[in-house]
C-alpha positions as CSV (number, residue, x, y, z in Angstrom):
1,M,7.9,-22.2,-58.0
2,F,6.0,-21.4,-55.2
3,E,4.9,-18.4,-57.5
4,N,0.8,-19.6,-57.3
5,L,1.5,-20.4,-53.9
6,S,2.4,-17.0,-52.9
7,E,-0.9,-15.8,-54.4
8,R,-3.0,-17.7,-52.9
9,L,-1.4,-17.1,-49.9
10,E,-1.5,-13.0,-50.2
11,R,-5.3,-13.3,-51.6
12,S,-6.3,-15.2,-47.8
13,F,-4.4,-12.5,-45.5
14,R,-6.7,-9.9,-48.1
15,L,-9.7,-11.3,-46.0
16,L,-8.5,-10.1,-42.4
17,K,-7.9,-6.4,-44.1
18,G,-9.8,-4.0,-42.1
19,Q,-11.1,-6.3,-39.1
20,G,-10.2,-4.8,-35.7
21,K,-8.7,-8.1,-33.9
22,I,-8.2,-11.9,-35.0
23,S,-11.2,-14.0,-33.8
24,E,-12.2,-17.3,-34.6
25,I,-15.1,-15.7,-36.6
26,N,-12.8,-13.9,-39.1
27,V,-10.0,-16.0,-39.3
28,A,-11.6,-19.2,-40.6
29,E,-12.6,-18.3,-43.6
30,T,-8.7,-17.3,-44.3
31,L,-7.7,-20.7,-42.8
32,K,-9.9,-22.1,-45.1
33,E,-7.7,-20.6,-48.0
34,I,-4.6,-21.0,-46.6
35,R,-5.4,-24.7,-46.8
36,R,-6.6,-25.0,-50.1
37,A,-3.6,-22.8,-51.5
38,L,-2.0,-25.4,-49.8
39,L,-3.6,-28.3,-51.3
40,D,-3.3,-26.8,-54.8
41,A,0.3,-26.7,-54.2
42,D,0.4,-30.5,-53.7
43,V,1.3,-30.6,-50.3
44,N,-0.4,-33.9,-48.5
45,F,-3.7,-33.0,-46.3
46,K,-2.8,-34.2,-43.4
47,I,0.3,-31.5,-43.6
48,A,-1.9,-29.2,-44.7
49,K,-4.6,-29.2,-42.4
50,S,-2.2,-30.0,-38.9
51,F,-0.5,-26.7,-40.4
52,T,-3.4,-24.4,-40.5
53,D,-4.6,-25.7,-36.9
54,S,-1.3,-24.9,-35.6
55,V,-2.0,-21.3,-37.2
56,K,-5.0,-21.2,-35.9
57,E,-4.4,-22.0,-32.7
58,K,-1.2,-19.5,-32.2
59,A,-3.8,-17.1,-34.4
60,L,-6.6,-16.6,-31.5
61,G,-3.5,-17.5,-28.3
62,Q,-1.8,-14.2,-30.1
63,E,-2.0,-10.5,-28.1
64,V,-2.2,-8.7,-31.1
65,L,-0.2,-5.2,-30.5
66,K,-2.3,-1.8,-31.4
67,S,0.8,-1.2,-33.6
68,V,0.1,-4.7,-35.7
69,K,-2.6,-5.1,-37.8
70,P,-4.3,-8.6,-38.4
71,G,-3.2,-9.5,-41.7
72,Q,0.2,-9.0,-40.8
73,M,0.0,-10.7,-37.4
74,M,-0.7,-13.4,-39.8
75,V,1.5,-13.0,-41.8
76,K,3.8,-13.3,-39.0
77,I,2.4,-17.0,-38.0
78,V,2.2,-18.3,-41.0
79,H,6.2,-17.1,-42.1
80,D,6.9,-19.0,-38.7
81,E,5.1,-22.0,-39.4
82,L,5.8,-23.0,-43.3
83,A,9.7,-21.9,-41.6
84,E,9.0,-24.6,-38.7
85,L,6.9,-27.0,-41.8
86,M,10.5,-26.7,-44.3
87,G,12.6,-28.1,-40.5
88,G,13.0,-24.8,-39.2
89,K,16.6,-24.5,-39.6
90,F,19.6,-24.7,-41.2
91,T,21.3,-27.5,-41.3
92,D,24.7,-28.2,-42.9
93,I,26.8,-30.4,-44.5
94,N,28.3,-33.2,-42.7
95,L,32.1,-32.9,-43.4
96,K,33.9,-34.4,-40.9
97,G,36.5,-37.7,-42.3
98,N,39.3,-37.2,-44.1
99,P,38.7,-37.4,-47.0
100,S,34.8,-36.5,-46.2
101,V,32.5,-40.0,-47.7
102,I,29.2,-38.4,-49.4
103,L,27.1,-41.0,-50.8
104,M,24.2,-39.9,-53.8
105,S,20.5,-41.5,-53.4
106,G,17.8,-41.5,-55.2
107,L,16.6,-42.5,-58.4
108,Q,17.0,-42.3,-62.2
109,G,17.2,-38.5,-63.4
110,S,16.2,-37.2,-60.3
111,G,19.7,-35.2,-61.0
112,K,22.0,-36.6,-59.2
113,T,25.2,-36.7,-61.2
114,T,24.3,-33.7,-61.7
115,F,24.2,-31.7,-58.6
116,S,27.4,-34.1,-57.8
117,G,29.3,-31.8,-59.7
118,K,27.3,-29.2,-58.9
119,L,28.5,-29.9,-54.9
120,A,31.8,-30.4,-55.8
121,N,31.9,-27.2,-57.9
122,M,30.7,-25.1,-54.5
123,L,32.8,-27.1,-51.8
124,K,35.7,-26.4,-54.1
125,R,34.7,-23.3,-55.0
126,K,33.4,-21.7,-51.4
127,K,34.9,-24.3,-49.1
128,G,39.0,-24.4,-50.5
129,R,38.1,-28.3,-51.0
130,H,40.1,-30.4,-52.8
131,P,36.8,-33.2,-53.9
132,L,36.6,-36.3,-55.4
133,L,33.8,-37.4,-58.2
134,V,33.4,-41.5,-58.1
135,A,31.4,-42.9,-61.3
136,G,29.2,-45.3,-59.2
137,D,26.5,-45.8,-62.1
138,V,27.8,-48.6,-63.5
139,Y,24.4,-49.6,-65.7
140,R,24.6,-46.1,-68.0
141,P,27.7,-45.3,-69.5
142,A,26.2,-42.0,-70.4
143,A,26.4,-41.3,-66.5
144,I,30.3,-41.8,-66.4
145,E,30.8,-40.1,-69.6
146,Q,28.2,-37.2,-68.0
147,L,30.3,-36.9,-64.8
148,K,33.4,-37.0,-66.8
149,V,32.2,-34.0,-68.7
150,L,31.3,-32.3,-65.5
151,A,34.7,-33.0,-63.7
152,E,36.4,-31.5,-66.4
153,Q,34.0,-27.9,-66.6
154,I,35.3,-28.2,-62.8
155,G,38.6,-28.9,-62.6
156,V,38.4,-32.2,-60.5
157,P,39.3,-35.8,-60.8
158,V,37.1,-38.2,-61.5
159,Y,37.4,-42.1,-60.5
160,T,36.1,-44.7,-63.2
161,E,37.4,-48.3,-63.2
162,E,37.2,-49.3,-67.1
163,G,34.9,-53.3,-67.5
164,N,34.6,-52.8,-63.5
165,L,30.7,-53.9,-62.6
166,D,31.1,-53.5,-58.7
167,P,29.9,-50.5,-57.5
168,V,31.2,-51.7,-53.8
169,K,34.6,-52.2,-54.9
170,I,34.7,-48.6,-56.9
171,A,33.7,-46.5,-54.3
172,R,36.3,-48.6,-51.4
173,N,39.7,-48.1,-54.5
174,A,38.7,-45.1,-54.8
175,I,38.4,-43.8,-51.5
176,K,42.3,-45.3,-51.1
177,Q,43.0,-43.1,-54.3
178,A,41.6,-40.2,-52.6
179,K,44.6,-40.9,-49.5
180,Q,46.4,-41.0,-51.8
181,N,46.0,-38.1,-53.6
182,G,44.8,-35.6,-50.8
183,N,41.5,-35.1,-51.7
184,D,39.8,-34.4,-48.6
185,V,35.8,-34.8,-50.3
186,V,34.5,-38.1,-51.8
187,I,31.2,-38.1,-53.5
188,I,30.1,-40.9,-54.6
189,D,27.4,-40.6,-58.0
190,T,25.8,-44.1,-57.5
191,A,22.7,-45.9,-59.9
192,G,19.4,-45.3,-59.8
193,R,15.9,-46.9,-61.4
194,L,13.3,-45.5,-62.8
195,A,11.3,-46.6,-59.7
196,I,12.6,-48.5,-56.4
197,D,13.5,-52.2,-56.1
198,E,15.2,-54.3,-54.4
199,Q,18.2,-54.8,-55.9
200,M,18.9,-51.7,-55.9
201,M,18.2,-51.0,-52.3
202,N,20.7,-53.9,-52.1
203,E,23.1,-52.4,-53.6
204,I,23.5,-48.7,-52.2
205,T,22.7,-50.3,-48.5
206,A,26.0,-52.7,-49.3
207,I,28.2,-49.1,-51.1
208,K,27.1,-47.8,-47.5
209,K,28.6,-50.3,-45.0
210,E,31.6,-50.4,-47.1
211,V,32.4,-46.9,-46.9
212,Q,30.4,-45.7,-44.1
213,P,29.8,-42.4,-45.4
214,Q,29.7,-38.7,-43.3
215,E,27.0,-37.9,-45.2
216,I,23.6,-39.9,-47.2
217,L,22.0,-37.4,-49.8
218,F,18.4,-38.6,-50.8
219,V,18.8,-36.2,-54.0
220,V,14.9,-35.9,-55.9
221,D,13.1,-33.9,-58.3
222,A,11.3,-30.8,-57.0
223,M,8.1,-31.2,-60.3
224,T,7.0,-34.8,-59.0
225,G,5.4,-33.6,-55.7
226,Q,4.3,-35.9,-53.9
227,D,6.0,-39.2,-55.4
228,A,9.3,-37.7,-54.4
229,V,8.1,-37.6,-50.8
230,N,6.8,-40.7,-51.0
231,T,9.3,-41.9,-52.5
232,A,11.8,-40.0,-49.9
233,K,10.1,-42.2,-47.0
234,E,11.1,-45.0,-48.8
235,F,14.5,-44.7,-49.8
236,N,15.2,-43.5,-45.4
237,D,13.4,-46.6,-43.9
238,R,16.1,-48.7,-46.0
239,L,19.1,-46.1,-46.3
240,D,18.1,-43.7,-43.0
241,F,19.5,-40.9,-45.4
242,D,21.1,-37.5,-43.7
243,G,19.3,-34.8,-45.6
244,V,17.5,-34.6,-48.9
245,V,18.4,-32.6,-51.9
246,L,15.5,-30.8,-54.1
247,T,16.7,-30.3,-57.9
248,K,15.3,-27.9,-60.7
249,L,13.5,-25.6,-58.6
250,D,13.2,-23.0,-60.8
251,G,10.6,-25.4,-63.3
252,D,7.4,-25.3,-63.3
253,T,6.6,-27.2,-59.8
254,R,4.0,-26.5,-57.0
255,G,5.9,-26.6,-54.4
256,G,4.3,-29.5,-52.4
257,A,7.7,-31.6,-52.1
258,A,9.5,-29.1,-50.8
259,L,6.6,-28.7,-48.5
260,S,5.8,-31.4,-47.1
261,I,9.1,-33.6,-47.3
262,R,10.2,-32.7,-43.8
263,S,7.2,-33.7,-42.1
264,V,7.2,-37.4,-43.9
265,V,10.8,-38.7,-43.7
266,T,11.9,-35.6,-40.6
267,K,15.5,-35.3,-42.4
268,P,16.2,-31.5,-43.2
269,I,16.5,-30.5,-46.6
270,K,19.9,-29.3,-47.5
271,F,20.2,-27.9,-51.0
272,V,18.2,-27.3,-53.3
273,G,19.2,-27.5,-57.3
274,T,18.0,-23.7,-59.3
275,G,19.2,-24.4,-62.4
276,E,21.2,-25.7,-65.2
277,K,24.5,-24.0,-64.5
278,L,27.1,-25.7,-62.1
279,D,27.1,-22.7,-59.6
280,A,22.4,-22.9,-60.0
281,I,22.6,-24.9,-56.2
282,D,21.5,-23.2,-53.0
283,V,22.1,-24.0,-49.2
284,F,18.7,-24.7,-47.9
285,H,18.0,-22.1,-45.3
286,P,14.1,-23.0,-44.3
287,D,12.8,-19.2,-42.8
288,R,14.9,-18.0,-46.0
289,M,12.4,-19.7,-48.9
290,A,9.1,-18.7,-45.8
291,D,10.5,-15.3,-46.5
292,R,10.1,-16.3,-50.8
293,I,7.0,-18.0,-50.0
294,L,4.8,-14.6,-48.6
295,G,6.6,-12.7,-51.2
296,M,9.2,-11.1,-49.0
297,G,12.1,-11.8,-50.9
298,D,15.5,-13.2,-50.0
299,I,17.9,-10.1,-48.5
300,V,21.1,-12.1,-46.8
301,T,21.1,-14.6,-49.8
302,L,20.7,-11.3,-52.3
303,V,23.6,-10.4,-50.2
304,E,25.7,-13.7,-50.1
305,K,26.2,-14.0,-53.5
306,A,26.9,-10.5,-53.9
307,Q,29.8,-10.7,-51.3
308,E,31.3,-14.4,-53.9
309,Q,30.9,-12.4,-57.3
310,F,32.6,-8.6,-55.5
311,D,36.5,-8.2,-55.1
312,A,36.8,-6.2,-51.2
313,E,39.6,-4.5,-52.4
314,E,38.4,-3.9,-55.7
315,A,35.0,-2.7,-53.5
316,R,38.0,-0.8,-51.5
317,R,38.8,0.8,-54.8
318,L,35.4,1.2,-56.4
319,Q,34.6,3.3,-53.4
320,Q,37.5,5.6,-53.6
321,K,36.8,6.6,-57.2
322,L,33.0,7.8,-56.4
323,A,34.2,9.5,-53.8
324,K,36.7,11.6,-55.8
325,D,33.5,11.8,-58.8
326,Q,35.9,10.0,-60.7
327,F,33.6,6.9,-61.3
328,N,33.8,5.8,-65.4
329,F,32.5,3.7,-67.8
330,N,35.0,0.7,-67.2
331,D,34.1,0.8,-63.3
332,F,30.7,0.5,-64.6
333,L,31.4,-2.4,-67.2
334,K,33.2,-4.1,-64.7
335,Q,30.0,-4.1,-62.3
336,I,27.3,-4.9,-64.9
337,Q,30.4,-8.1,-65.4
338,Q,30.1,-8.9,-61.3
339,I,26.3,-8.8,-61.0
340,K,25.6,-10.9,-64.6
341,K,28.1,-13.6,-62.7
342,M,24.9,-13.3,-59.9
343,G,22.6,-15.4,-62.3
344,N,19.7,-15.2,-63.9
345,L,18.9,-11.6,-63.7
346,K,15.2,-12.1,-62.3
347,D,16.2,-14.7,-60.2
348,V,18.6,-12.0,-58.9
349,A,15.6,-9.3,-58.7
350,S,13.9,-11.6,-56.9
351,L,15.6,-11.8,-53.9
352,I,14.6,-8.0,-53.6
353,P,11.5,-7.2,-51.5
354,G,8.6,-6.4,-53.7
355,V,10.3,-6.9,-57.1
356,G,10.0,-11.0,-57.6
357,K,6.4,-10.5,-57.4
358,A,6.2,-7.1,-60.0
359,L,8.2,-8.8,-62.8
360,K,6.3,-12.1,-62.3
361,D,5.2,-11.7,-65.7
362,I,8.1,-10.3,-66.9
363,D,11.0,-12.3,-69.3
364,F,14.0,-11.0,-68.9
365,E,16.2,-11.8,-71.6
366,D,19.8,-13.8,-71.1
367,D,21.2,-11.2,-72.9
368,A,19.4,-8.0,-70.9
369,F,23.3,-6.1,-70.8
370,K,23.8,-6.8,-74.5
371,H,22.5,-3.6,-76.0
372,I,24.5,-1.7,-72.9
373,E,28.5,-3.3,-73.5
374,A,27.9,-3.0,-77.0
375,I,27.2,0.4,-76.6
376,I,30.7,1.6,-73.9
377,H,32.6,-0.8,-76.2
378,S,32.2,1.0,-79.4
379,M,33.3,4.1,-76.8
380,T,37.0,5.1,-77.5
381,P,39.1,4.9,-73.9
382,A,39.0,8.0,-73.4
383,E,35.1,9.2,-73.9
384,R,35.1,5.5,-71.4
385,E,37.4,7.7,-69.1
386,D,35.7,10.6,-68.7
387,P,31.7,10.2,-70.8
388,S,31.9,14.4,-70.3
389,I,33.2,15.0,-73.8
390,I,30.9,12.7,-75.5
391,N,28.9,14.7,-77.8
392,G,26.6,15.1,-80.4
393,T,29.0,14.1,-82.9
394,R,30.6,11.1,-80.6
395,R,27.4,9.9,-80.3
396,K,26.1,9.4,-83.8
397,R,29.3,7.4,-84.1
398,V,29.6,4.8,-80.5
399,A,25.6,4.8,-81.9
400,D,26.4,2.9,-85.3
401,G,29.2,1.2,-84.0
402,S,27.0,-0.4,-81.8
403,G,24.0,-1.2,-83.7
404,T,22.4,1.1,-81.6
405,S,20.2,4.4,-81.7
406,I,21.3,7.5,-80.6
407,Q,18.6,7.7,-78.1
408,E,19.7,4.6,-76.8
409,V,23.1,6.2,-76.3
410,N,21.7,9.4,-74.9
411,R,19.5,7.3,-72.2
412,L,22.7,5.2,-70.7
413,L,24.6,8.8,-70.7
414,K,21.8,10.1,-68.5
415,Q,21.7,6.5,-66.2
416,F,24.8,6.5,-66.3
417,T,25.0,10.0,-64.7
418,E,22.2,9.5,-62.4
419,T,24.2,5.8,-61.3
420,R,27.2,8.2,-60.2
421,K,25.0,10.4,-58.4
422,M,23.8,7.4,-56.3
423,M,26.3,5.3,-55.9
424,K,28.4,9.0,-54.9
425,M,25.3,9.8,-51.8
426,V,25.6,5.6,-50.4
427,S,29.7,6.1,-50.6
428,Q,29.1,8.6,-48.4
429,G,27.2,7.7,-46.3
430,K,24.0,10.1,-46.9
431,N,21.2,8.1,-46.4
432,L,22.0,4.9,-45.5
433,Q,20.5,4.5,-42.7
434,R,17.7,5.5,-44.4
435,M,18.0,2.6,-47.6
436,M,18.9,-0.4,-44.8
437,G,15.8,0.0,-43.3
438,G,16.0,-0.5,-40.3
439,M,18.1,-3.7,-40.7
440,K,19.9,-5.4,-37.8
441,P,22.4,-7.7,-37.7
442,G,22.0,-10.9,-36.4
443,R,18.3,-11.0,-37.1
444,R,18.2,-14.6,-38.5
């Protein structure tokens, strides 16, 4: 998402290149391009105009430092305005209450059921909660089966009532069971329709009145653009929900919903779905999303993803091995497996500043590490422990055993040696300050 918008915004900033200062004349063309870029991204016209008016007001009233170029200053102003447009600050989910009740709402096909599973998985893994999923969509049998399958995959109980077509009673009974069984979060999946209708709204309003949820989330497919924003407004008028979930952000979507929805319903975006896997869910941070839109990467999210997968004790053990120059192919294989757990390689790489743009036309295979893993698995335990013993004969055997060429084996051995040198330098603190790029804690 946002690839096209990112390119258009970057092009608009180039119009200020070489300008000595920001003036009403030289900023006019830039703002026109920014407005066009937003409209092409399916942002509402009034919101796009209000956005560029605000940028213009701030840009012309800004004292540009001698050390900062006008183009850089404009990027900073647009970044701050984008973050503000999407809500300004991160808003956490409300988990008060025992149990905390979370009610899902949205149209059919928006991804409510899948997101319910993802949210339960995230609360269980990251917050140590004990969620109960509730199959409240009684009209679509596939929804109940889908929720059961998801629940089984993540090891979470699911509450269903065969033959009961009253979702209000199902929700009430589910909360009773949650209290009895010690489930501290109840996530209620509800029925959707292909379009908003009175029966649907009356039903979900009745569930809300009965269970008094701590959190009502409106789930919307980001690929529906402005229609998503209009639907959100109608739901909010009736439900007064607490937050928005944007699903399918990994699809070919222009991003207008993400940029417009906060302005229309004045409710924060709380989560985004970024893929089909059950861990493909991100908490929404407006400033980080603004970073990504402007091609600045998202180092904070990258670090958080790494911290989820990398064990602190294992990291200490690895540092000791690096300091003693004992890093071997067994360690290398472990690092690869942890990186793979962080998600799609291209998505992870796009969080690194400058890298996302460079990789936009490159397709990464899901099994990008397949050949490397095959080569390592073809080595003997002694070769993995001490790669220096891998001579010409051994290289030929490893290549044959892994279905690769001697050239590929040689390339991996060379890369491994270079990686080991670099990691040893980092572990000893050399050039660490420079590598951190002067980053200060608490920037966000």
